[in-house]
N, C-alpha and C positions, 0 to 999 in steps of 0.2 A: 607711441613715438618710435620712429625708425632710426637706428643707429647706423650710420654709414661707416664702412671699414676705415677709410683714411680721411685725413684732413678736414676734420670738423672743428674749424678755428673759431676763436672767441674774438670779440671786438670790445676793447676798453674794459676787459674783465668780465663781460657779460656774454653769454652765448649768442652768437649771431643767427644761429639756425634755430627756429622755433617750429614746433609741430603740436598737434592736439591729439590726445588719446583719451577716450571716455569723458570728453568734454572739458578737460583740464589742459591748459597750455603750460608747457615747461620749457625753461632754457635748456638747450641740448648740452652744450659743453662750455664751461668757464675755465679757460686755461690759466694755470697759475702764472702769476707775474714772474718772469724769469725762467719759467719751467720749459721743458720740452713739450712738443706736441703729443697730445694723448690720443691713442688710437683704440678702437674697439678690441684689437688683439692684446693690447696692454691689460685690458680689464678681464678678458675671457682666459688668457693663457699665461698669467704670471707664473714664471718657473718655480716659485717657492710655495705656491698655493696648493694645499692638500686638495685631492679631488675624490668625490664620492660617485656612487653610481657606476656607470660604464665609462672608464677613462677614455675609451675610443669611441664613445657614442657620437651619433651623427647630429645631435642638437645639444648645445650647452645651456644650461639653466644656472644663472648666477642669482644668489640672494645676498644682499647686504642685510646683515642681521646683528642683534645685540642679545645676549643671554638673559637679559631682563625685560626684553620687549614682549608684551603679552600678545600682540598680534602675530609676531614671529612664532611664539610658542604654540598659539592656537592653531596655526596652520601647518605646523611642522609634520604631524602625523600624516596629513593628507599628501604633503609634498613627498615625503619618503615612500609612502605607498604607491604614489603614481610614478615615481622614478623606478621603483622595483617592478611594478607591473608593466611598464613600458620596456625596460630592459635595454634601451638604446640611448639613455640620456646621461649626459656627463654633467654632474652636479658640483657646482663650486659654491661653498658657503663663505662669504667674505666676512670676516670679523670686522665689525665697526662699532666698538664699545663706547656708546655715547651716553650711557646711564650711570656712569660714575665708577668708583673703585672696584666694586664687586664684579662689574662687567669686564673690566680690565684684567682683573685676576682670572676670571673664568676663561677669558681668551688666552692668557698666558698658559694656563694650566692645560688646556685642551690642546693647544699648539705644542706644548711640551710632550703630549702623548704621541705625537706622530711617529717619532723614531721607535717607540715601543710597540707600534702596531695596534694601540688602542684608541686612536683618534675618534673613530666612529662611535665606539662605546662611551667615551667620555662626553662627546657632544650629545648623544642621544639622552644620557642621563640628565644633563642639565636642561636640555629642551623640554623635558617631561615635568619640570618643576613649575610652581606657581611663579608669576611674573617677577615679583620683587624678591631680591636675595641679598643676604649679607655675606661678607667674605667667609664667614663660619658656615653659612648655608652651602656655599659653593663646595667648601672642603668636605662637609659632612655628606653631601649628595654623592660626590665622587668616591668617597670611602665606602658608602653604602652600596655602590655599583662594583665594589671589589677592586677599586683603583687606589693608587698611592699618591695623594696630592703633593706630598713632600718631594717624592721622586720626579714627579711630573714638573714641578717648579724648577728643581735642579737641572732637569734636562732642558727645559726652556732657557735657563740662564746660560747654559753651555753654548747655546746657539742663539743667544739673545739678538745679536746684530741681524741675523737673518729674519727672525719673527718680528722685531720691531720695525724692520724695513718693510716687511709685508704689511703690517698694520698701517704704517705711514702712508704707503701707496694706496691702500684701500680707502683711507680718509681723503686722500688727495683726489682719487677717482669719484668719490661720492660728491665732493665739492664741485668737481668739474662737470658732473652730470646734473647738478643742481638739486640733488636729493634733499628732502626736507626731514627725513627721519627713516626709521625702519618699520616694517620691512620695505624692500624695494627689489624688484626682480628685473633681470635682463634674460630674455628667452630668444635665442638666436640673436637677431639684432633688434628686438623690441624692448623697450624700456617701460616697465609697468610699476610705477609707485604705488605702494599700499598693498594690503593683504589680498591674496588670491585664493579662491575656493578650488577644490579638486577639478571641477568641470572646466573652469576657466584655465587652469593650468594645462589640462589635457588638449583643449581646443587651441591654445596658443602654441603649445609644442607642436601640434600637428600642422598649424599654419606655418610655423618656422621650418619645419621639415619640407613642406610643400614648396616654400619659396627658395630653398637652398640651391 
């Protein structure tokens, strides 16, 4: 699916623009009732969104993910390895905690690590766990990684409006894009629902770079 930069408008709550990728047809944008027009720049360049990889990279890779999503976790090592090997990819991991309370807590704690400079470490620790997590599992995993969950939660709460606003926008964007679950990727202006292996990541990044 190709995402156009501006004015991908919905009709009667359902995306008016349809396209096919990998044999699946997806509604492109479903604008929220009473909401402002959503653009691809809103998705790729949210000013509150932490960025991994190369912040000035020539291709942006976005992943909508959940810390309990097994497919997100299974592909995370390949994603990070490809971003590091490429060296010119701007990586945006969009928290979309749809698997319950432990997922929400994980997002809160990891976003709370941003100001301490341990966001990447906290995210890596949780993404390396088995799929299903309890809230205690989340805290214990971060503690084992040398982090302080209580301090992370306190930092999140100090800036709660910012982080809750970010996650609300992520959820709104996922709905507007017609996403059915995690993971889902945007690479350049291509929407790819579902898991990606490293080879497909590499070829899609190269295609996005070539069409820029």
